[in-house]
N, C-alpha and C positions, 0 to 999 in steps of 0.2 A: 141588641146590646150596643151602648155607645162605643165609639172607637176609642182605643187605648192610647193612641199617639196624641201628643199635645202640639197643636199648631199655633204658633204665635203670629198674630195678624195686626197690622196697623190700618186703621180706618179713618176716613176724613168726613167730618160734617162741614161741608163748604157752605158758608152762610153769607148771603148777600146783605147789603145794608137794609133792605126792606124786610129782612127776617126769613126769607125763603131759603131752603136748603136743597142740595142736589141729591137725588136718588138716581141710580143707574141699574139697568137690567143686566143680569149675568149673561154673557155671550154663550152661544151654542158650543157644546163640547166640554163645558165645565159642569161640575155637580150643581144641581138646582138651576139649570139653564132657564132663563126667562124670569126668574125671581128677581125682585127689586131689593137693592141693598145700598149702603153707603160705599162710595168708591174706596179702594185700598187694596191691600194684598199681603202676602206672606212676608214675614221678616226673615231675611236670609242670614246665614251664619256670618258674624262679624259686623252686622248692621245694627245701628240703634233703631228704635221704633220710628223716630222722626226721619232718619236717613231712608228707611224703607218706604215710608209714606211719600217722601219727596220723589223717590225713584218711581214708585207706582203711579203717582198722579201725573208724572211726566210721560210715562209709557202709555197709560190708559187715556189721559185727557189732554196731554200736550200743554200742561200748565206748570208754572214754577211757584212753589210756596214762598210767600213773603212774610206771613205771620201765622203761626199755629200755636195753640196752647193745649196742654194735656187736659183731658176731661175725665171720662169714665173708663173703667176696665170691666168687661163682662166675660164670663166663661160660659160656653154653651156646648152641650153634648149633641153632636150630629151622629148619624149612623156610621159615617166613615171616619170620624175623628172628633176629638175634643178641641174646640177652638177658643183661644183666649184673644179677645178683641180689645185692642188699645185704641180708644177713640180720641181724636184730636179735633178741636174746633179750629177750622181754617177760615180766617176772616179777610185776609188779603192774599192775592195771588196775581201772577203775571200771565197774560194770555187768556184766550177765551176757550172754555172747555170744548174739546172736539172728540167725537166718538172714534178713537183710533182702533177699537176692537169691534166695530160695528154694533156696539151696544146702544140701547135707547137711553135718553136722559129725560128727567122731569124735575122742575123746581117745585117744591112742595111746602106746605105749612103744617105744623103739628096738629092743628084743629081741622084740617081738611085734606086728608090723604086720598088722592084720586087714582093711585096706581095699585095694582095687585097682580100676583100674590107677592107678599113681602117675606123675606127670609125670617124665620121664627125668632132668631136672636135679636132682631131689631125692634121688637114690640116695646120693651122697656126703655129703649133709647128714644123712641118717638114720644113716649109719655114724658120722659125727662125734658125733652125739648119744649114741652108746653109750659115749663116753669120759667117765669121771667128772671132776669139777672139780679133784680133788687127785691128784697123781702123786707117790707116795712112792719115794724112792731110798735104797737101803741105804748106810750108811756103811762105809768100809773097816774090817774087823774090828779093833777095838782091845782087845777082850777075847776070851774063848774062844768057840768056835763055838756052843756050846749057849746061852750067854747072848745071843749075837747073834740066834739063832733065836727065843728068848723075846721079844726086843724086836720082831722081826717079827710074832710072834703078837699081842702087845699092840697093834701098829699096825693089824693086820687087825681085831682085836676092837673097835677104836675106830671102825670103819666104812670104812676105806680100802679101795678096790676096784681100784686100779691100782698096781702095784708093779714097780720095776726092781731087779734084782739086779746090783749094781755092786761088784765086789771086785777091784781092780786088783793087789793085792799077794799074792794067794793062789797057791800052787803048783797046777799043773793038777789033781792028784788031790784035793787039799783043796777046790778050787773046785768040782769035780764033785760031791763029797759034800755040800758046803754048798748048792749050787744045787739038787740033787735034793731035799733036805729042804725048802728054801724053796718050790720049785714045788709040792710036795705040800701044804705048809701053806697056801699061797695058794689052791690049788684047793679045799681043805677049806672055805674061807670064800667060795668062789665068786668069787674075785678074779682079775683078769687079771694075768699076770706075764710080764715081758719080761727077757731077759738082755742085759746090756751087751756089745756088740761081738762076742760069740762065737756066731755063727749056727749052726755045727755042733752045739755043745753044747745050744743052745736047741732045735734039732730033735730031738736024741737024747733029751732029757729031757721032750719034749712040753710045753715052755713055750708060751705063747700068742704069743710074738713075740720080736723082737730090737730093741735100741736101738743105733743106729749112732753111733760117734764122728764128729766133724766130718771127720776125715781119711778115715775109711771112706766117708762120704757122698760126698765129692768124688771118690773113686776109682771110684764106681759110675755106670753110665748108666741102670740100671733098678732098681726095687725088688726086694729079695730075696723069694723065694717062700716066705712064711711068713704066718701069720694077721695079726699086727699088726706094724707097723714104724714106730718113731719114730727121730728123729735129733736130734743136738745141733747147734745153730747159734749163731753169735756175731756175724754180720754179714750184709750184703746178699747177698754172693756165695753164702754157704752157704744162706740162705733161698731164693734163686732156684734153686739146684741141688736142694734138697729138693723144691720144687714140680715141677721138671722130672723128677726121679727117680720121683715118685709115692708118696712115703712117706705114712703116714696122719696123722702129726702131728709137731710139732717142739717142742723146748725152746729158749728164747732166753735167753742168760745172758752175764755176770752182771748182773742188774738192780740189785742193791744190793751193797755191799761184803760179802765173805764171809771166814769164818775159814779156809777151806781154801785161799784164794788171797789172802793179805794183801798189800795194796798194789796189787793188780790194778785197773785202771780199770773202774768200773761204768758201765753204760749210763744208769741213772736212768730214771724213768717216762716223761719226755718223749721221750727218744730211743727207748725201747722202743716207745712208741705210734707214732712216726714209721716205724720199721722194719716194723711189721706192718700199717700202713695199707693197705687194699685187698688183703690177703693171703688166699689161698684155703684154707689149711690151718689146723687148730686149733693154737694156740700156747700152750704152758705157760711162764709166767714163772718163771725159776729164778735163785737166787742171793741169799742173805741174807734170805729171806722166812719169814714165820710164817703160821699160819692166818688171822690178822687182816688179812693183805694180800690175801686172795682177792677181796673186793669191789673194791678199788682196781685189781687186775689186770684184772678183767672190765670195769670202766669204761674201761680203756685199750684194750680190744679182745681181750684174752687169753681163751682158753677156760678157763684155770684157772691154778693154781700147782703147781710141782714143788718138793719140799723134801727135804733130808737131815736136818740138825740140827733144822729147824723142826718136824718131825713130833713 
């Protein structure tokens, strides 16, 4: 039986400029000794999560946090306790990590984990780390298909590695032709590509996943059987259902006013942050954003930003 006590824990994903993050082995004498985890520790009475994380990283690694942003919150049932892990992405710190508790360190990447065993609670965190910070969404074709594919090529050449093919107005045959070319193009650049709404077409074209509309999401009880699955959300109900369904990530929109939906009420950053507080899935802020908004989005707890025109 899972433990009945709830333990609040702050955990750090220390990320170097090259994208590598730090994993540490648990020292002897602690539960799951020898297992690998993200550094951090228990939040003591009277501490905020960030205060606890700062103290733990100083005690364990001898470093001082300079920049940390809230990320995901996951609850996991261990035999001895139920643990609620509050993850922060730490991108700037002072000092060089030093094993003050005789633990081992290893800098890892999400697509090549070379240490084991890992603490069970960290599996979904590692999957989420594989998601890039920017999610590009194609605009409805307003010019010819070849010009649109050239725009996608330029987007991929700029470094974008997560792409959604969203073409609401195309006829089925044209959509299949366009999507096939876009999937091939994305895979040439080693990018992950999802098709909006059309699960069958995504599977037939060997796309990497599907992005569900909000209506699709609410009609499902379980996640579709495909590599990656995102979903569009606009309110608490949809966010909760996305969590229940088990999708990999969501977009939350509209954050700011958009040209595609003139006059539609925007969430604003304050409401956006309130909606995703304590949320367990990666969230992309969407709606009226540009690359300059990435830092703001992450400060509010977002995984990153999704853009159409902003790309």
